[in-house]
C-alpha positions in Angstrom: 12.6 -10.3 -3.6 16.1 -11.9 -3.6 16.4 -11.2 -7.3 15.5 -7.5 -6.6 18.2 -7.3 -4.0 20.7 -8.9 -6.5 20.1 -6.0 -8.8 22.2 -4.0 -6.4 25.9 -4.3 -7.4 27.0 -5.1 -3.8 24.5 -8.0 -3.5 24.8 -9.4 -7.0 26.3 -12.7 -5.6 25.2 -13.2 -2.0 26.6 -16.1 0.0 24.2 -19.0 0.7 23.7 -19.3 4.4 24.9 -23.0 4.5 28.3 -21.9 3.4 28.8 -19.6 6.5 30.0 -22.7 8.5 32.9 -23.2 6.1 34.3 -19.7 6.6 37.0 -18.4 9.0 36.0 -16.2 11.9 35.9 -12.6 11.1 35.4 -13.0 7.3 33.2 -10.3 5.7 30.1 -11.6 4.0 26.9 -10.4 2.3 23.9 -12.6 2.6 20.2 -12.4 1.6 17.5 -14.1 3.6 13.9 -14.1 4.9 13.4 -12.9 8.5 12.1 -15.9 10.5 12.3 -14.1 13.9 13.6 -11.0 15.6 14.1 -10.8 19.4 15.9 -8.7 22.0 18.5 -10.3 24.2 18.7 -9.8 28.0 21.6 -7.5 27.3 19.4 -5.3 25.1 20.9 -6.3 21.7 18.9 -7.6 18.7 19.1 -11.0 17.1 17.6 -11.5 13.7 17.1 -15.1 12.6 17.6 -15.4 8.8 16.6 -18.3 6.5 17.3 -19.1 2.9 16.7 -22.3 1.0 20.1 -23.6 2.1 20.1 -22.9 5.8 19.8 -20.5 8.7 21.9 -17.8 10.5 21.7 -15.6 13.5 22.4 -11.9 12.8 23.5 -9.9 15.8 23.0 -6.1 16.0 24.7 -4.6 19.1 23.1 -1.7 20.8 25.4 1.4 20.9 27.7 0.2 18.0 26.0 2.3 15.3 22.9 4.4 15.6 22.2 4.2 11.9 22.5 0.4 12.0 20.3 0.2 15.1 17.6 2.2 13.5 17.7 -0.1 10.4 17.4 -3.2 12.7 14.4 -1.7 14.4 12.7 -1.4 11.0 13.2 -5.2 10.3 9.9 -7.1 10.6 9.2 -10.9 10.4 8.8 -12.5 7.0 10.4 -9.8 4.9 13.5 -10.3 2.8 16.7 -8.3 3.7 20.3 -8.2 2.8 23.0 -8.2 5.6 26.6 -7.3 5.5 28.7 -8.4 8.4 31.5 -10.6 9.9 31.2 -14.3 10.6 31.2 -15.7 14.1 30.7 -19.3 15.2 27.4 -20.0 17.0 25.8 -22.7 19.1 23.0 -23.7 16.7 23.6 -21.6 13.6 26.4 -19.5 12.3 26.4 -15.9 13.5 26.9 -12.7 11.6 27.8 -9.5 13.4 26.0 -7.0 11.3 27.6 -4.0 9.8 24.7 -3.0 7.5 21.2 -4.0 6.6 19.6 -3.3 3.3 16.2 -3.8 1.6 15.4 -4.3 -2.1 14.3 -0.7 -2.3 13.6 1.4 -5.4 16.3 2.5 -7.9 17.1 6.2 -8.1 15.3 7.8 -11.0 16.1 11.2 -12.5 13.1 11.6 -14.8 9.6 10.4 -13.9 7.3 9.0 -16.5 5.0 11.7 -17.9 2.0 11.5 -20.2 2.4 13.2 -23.6 -1.1 14.8 -23.4 -2.4 17.2 -20.7 -4.6 14.7 -19.0 -5.5 14.1 -15.3 -6.4 11.1 -13.1 -8.6 11.6 -10.1 -7.8 9.3 -7.1 -10.5 8.3 -4.7 -11.1 5.5 -2.1 -13.4 4.6 0.7 -16.8 5.8 -0.5 -18.6 3.5 1.9 -22.0 3.9 0.2 -24.6 2.3 2.5 -23.2 3.7 5.7 -25.2 6.3 7.5 -21.9 8.3 7.6 -21.6 8.3 3.8 -21.3 12.0 3.0 -23.7 12.2 0.0 -23.7 16.0 -0.3 -19.9 16.1 -0.2 -19.7 13.4 -2.9 -22.3 15.2 -5.0 -20.2 18.4 -4.8 -17.3 16.3 -6.2 -19.6 15.0 -9.0 -20.7 18.6 -9.8 -17.1 19.6 -10.2 -16.3 16.6 -12.4 -19.3 17.5 -14.6 -17.9 21.0 -15.0 -20.7 22.6 -13.0 -18.6 23.9 -10.1 -15.3 25.4 -9.2 -13.2 28.3 -10.4 -11.6 28.5 -13.9 -8.5 26.6 -12.9 -10.5 23.9 -11.2 -12.9 23.5 -14.1 -9.9 23.2 -16.4 -8.7 20.2 -14.2 -12.1 18.7 -14.5 -12.1 19.1 -18.3 -8.7 17.3 -18.5 -9.7 14.4 -16.3 -9.7 11.1 -18.3 -9.6 8.7 -15.4 -11.2 8.2 -11.9 -9.4 5.5 -9.9 -11.1 4.1 -6.7 -8.8 2.2 -4.4 -11.4 0.1 -2.6 -14.4 0.2 -0.2 -16.9 1.4 -2.7 -19.6 0.3 -0.3 -19.7 -0.2 3.5 -20.6 -3.9 3.1 -22.4 -6.2 5.6 -21.0 -7.7 8.8 -17.6 -6.2 8.5 -17.3 -5.1 12.2 -19.5 -5.5 15.3 -22.8 -3.6 15.4 -22.2 -2.4 11.9 -25.8 -2.9 11.0 -26.7 0.0 13.4 -24.7 2.3 11.2 -26.1 1.3 7.8 -28.9 2.9 5.9 -28.8 0.2 3.2 -28.8 -3.3 4.7 -28.6 -5.2 1.4 -25.2 -5.6 -0.4 -26.9 -5.6 -3.8 -28.7 -2.3 -3.0 -25.4 -0.8 -1.8 -23.8 -1.5 -5.2 -26.8 -0.3 -7.1 -26.6 3.0 -5.1 -22.9 3.5 -5.8 -23.5 2.7 -9.5 -26.3 5.4 -9.6 -23.8 7.9 -8.2 -21.0 7.0 -10.5 -23.3 7.1 -13.5 -23.1 10.9 -13.2 -19.4 10.9 -14.1 -19.1 12.0 -17.8 -18.9 9.2 -20.3 -15.4 10.2 -21.6 -13.9 9.4 -18.2 -12.8 5.8 -17.6 -13.5 4.4 -14.1 -10.9 2.0 -12.6 -12.6 0.2 -9.7 -10.6 -1.9 -7.2 -12.0 -3.7 -4.1 -11.2 -3.2 -0.4 -12.0 -5.2 2.7 -15.6 -3.8 2.9 -16.4 -4.9 -0.6 -18.1 -8.2 -1.6 -14.9 -10.2 -2.3 -12.9 -12.7 -0.3 -11.1 -11.2 2.7 -7.8 -12.8 1.8 -5.3 -11.0 -0.4 -4.8 -10.8 -3.3 -8.5 -10.1 -3.9 -10.3 -10.5 -7.3 -12.4 -7.8 -8.9 -15.8 -7.2 -7.4 -18.0 -9.8 -9.1 -20.6 -9.0 -11.8 -23.1 -11.1 -9.9 -23.1 -8.6 -7.1 -22.4 -5.4 -8.8 -23.7 -5.8 -12.3 -24.5 -2.1 -12.8 -20.9 -1.1 -12.3 -20.0 -3.3 -15.3 -22.4 -1.3 -17.4 -20.5 1.9 -16.8 -17.4 3.0 -18.7 -15.4 1.0 -16.1 -12.5 -1.4 -15.8 -13.0 -3.7 -12.8 -9.6 -4.8 -11.3 -8.4 -6.7 -8.3 -6.5 -5.7 -5.2 -3.7 -5.0 -5.8 -3.7 -4.0 -9.4 -1.3 -2.5 -11.9 -2.7 -0.1 -14.5 -1.1 2.2 -17.1 -2.9 5.5 -17.6 -1.6 7.3 -20.6 1.8 5.6 -20.0 1.9 6.5 -16.3 2.2 3.3 -14.2 -0.2 3.1 -11.2 0.0 0.4 -8.5 -3.4 0.3 -6.7 -3.6 -1.3 -3.2 -6.4 -0.8 -0.7 -4.1 -0.8 2.3 -5.3 -3.5 4.7 -1.7 -4.2 5.7 -1.4 -0.8 7.4 -3.4 -2.2 10.3 -0.6 -4.7 11.0 2.3 -2.4 10.2 1.2 0.6 12.3 1.6 -1.6 15.4 5.0 -3.0 14.6 7.0 -0.4 12.6 8.7 2.1 14.9 7.5 5.7 14.5 4.6 4.7 12.3 1.2 6.5 12.6 -2.2 6.4 11.0 -1.9 10.1 10.6 1.1 9.7 8.3 0.2 6.8 6.0 2.3 8.1 3.0 5.5 7.5 5.1 4.4 4.0 5.8 3.7 3.6 2.0 7.3 4.7 1.4 8.5 1.9 3.8 6.5 -0.6 1.7 8.2 0.7 -1.4 11.6 0.2 0.3 10.6 -3.3 1.3 9.2 -3.9 -2.2 6.1 -5.7 -0.7 2.6 -4.5 0.0 2.1 -6.8 3.0 5.5 -7.9 4.1 4.4 -9.4 7.4 2.3 -12.7 7.5 0.1 -14.0 10.3 -1.5 -10.6 11.2 -4.9 -9.1 10.2 -4.2 -9.6 6.5 -4.9 -13.1 5.4 -2.9 -14.3 2.4 -4.0 -16.7 -0.4 -1.2 -19.2 -1.1 -0.4 -18.6 -4.7 2.5 -19.9 -6.8 3.4 -16.2 -7.4 3.3 -13.6 -4.7 1.2 -10.8 -6.3 1.9 -8.5 -3.4 5.6 -8.2 -4.3 6.3 -4.8 -5.9 8.3 -6.4 -8.7 8.1 -3.3 -11.0 8.7 0.3 -10.2 5.4 2.3 -10.2 5.1 6.0 -10.9 2.2 6.2 -8.4 1.3 4.0 -5.5 -2.3 4.7 -4.7 -3.8 3.4 -1.4 -6.8 4.1 0.8 -8.2 2.2 3.9 -7.1 4.6 6.6 -9.5 7.5 5.6 -6.7 10.1 5.9 -5.6 12.0 2.9 -1.9 12.5 2.3 0.9 12.2 -0.2 4.7 11.9 -0.4 7.3 11.5 -3.1 10.1 8.9 -2.8 12.7 8.3 -5.5 10.4 9.6 -8.2 7.4 7.6 -7.0 4.3 9.4 -5.6 2.7 7.7 -2.6 -0.9 8.9 -2.4 -3.5 8.0 0.2 -6.7 9.3 -1.2 -8.9 9.8 1.9 -12.6 9.0 2.1 -16.2 10.1 1.7 -17.3 8.7 5.0 -17.6 10.6 8.3 -16.6 9.4 11.7 -17.8 6.0 12.7 -17.8 4.2 16.1 -15.0 2.0 14.9 -12.8 5.0 14.1 -13.7 6.7 17.3 -12.6 3.7 19.3 -9.2 3.7 17.6 -8.6 7.4 17.6 -8.8 7.8 13.8 -9.8 11.3 12.7 -10.8 11.0 9.0 -10.3 13.7 6.4 -13.4 13.3 4.2 -14.0 15.0 0.9 -10.3 15.4 0.0 -9.6 14.3 -3.6 -6.2 13.9 -5.2 -6.0 15.0 -8.9 -2.9 13.7 -10.6 -1.7 15.8 -13.6 -0.2 13.0 -15.7 1.7 15.3 -18.0 3.4 17.2 -15.2 3.7 14.3 -12.8 2.2 16.6 -10.2 -0.7 15.9 -7.7 -3.1 18.5 -6.4 -5.5 17.9 -3.4 -9.0 19.4 -3.8 -11.3 19.7 -0.8 -15.1 19.2 -1.2 -16.1 19.0 2.5 
């Protein structure tokens, strides 16, 4: 992430934190570090503790000095990497920086999005939850009828005929033991039967359409991220389809258009810590992840992380489409040429959702025209 920040001309050569102690008071500096802590002082100001491999510093943001800077400081969360411009002050334990600006790795500006040369489409789905009593089978079968060219008006049938990919961003099945009393809401209590059932449904998708299947937190994979593909031992019939089984997250190129698929478990942590965030506007939260260039920037929350040599949750490339699910609410937003798409669900209201005030939008499917770089939401419920 530091290297992504260094791609900015103003942060090409950030000062190591250990060198702050050698500078004169009032000198202007730019530094890059990981946020170890953020707290509010008794006077209502914010102090952000930064770390890098060389040392630590305390970044002060004074309330009332700059509304724009204060809003940026409110967006800062633990464990993410940020850049800070400010003036040096001496401190008791660590050097202090009085902040003038805070930046994130962010995405570069792009004038021209990537487009496929052929008039093909990708259908974006997530959160089928087959096995749940709330799985909306009739709604999903209406979707399958459309994809088979048996339903819809002329324009909709044209979209179906041009569809070459179906991408599922996790939670193909409802799983077993995911939340308390889940067994009371299941019609299939065996994980193998759940995957057999979802395979039977997906078999109806025409053979010329490639399936890209990624897991979510309800699928039979480890709960820690990154997650491997759903194993063949559990879901063998899915491997017999015209499918590509990928992990979570996953990068795929569809006719040259680059997709980043992530189920979206980190939304549960971020909705409680990012100011102004809401489960009803997940695409805006996805944009924040694009700015931070990390799919799960906060550690120690509900998302368990596997310690790997490489952090596979860093958004080290620029996608054309970020496709997520998990929250069961359809939505999309464009940011710097990248489409953030949350693809909704095929599950109705559960007790878990009801307790958390989540109102799902089932049966809404996003169809991405890869030649025009244009999404269209179709409703089947």
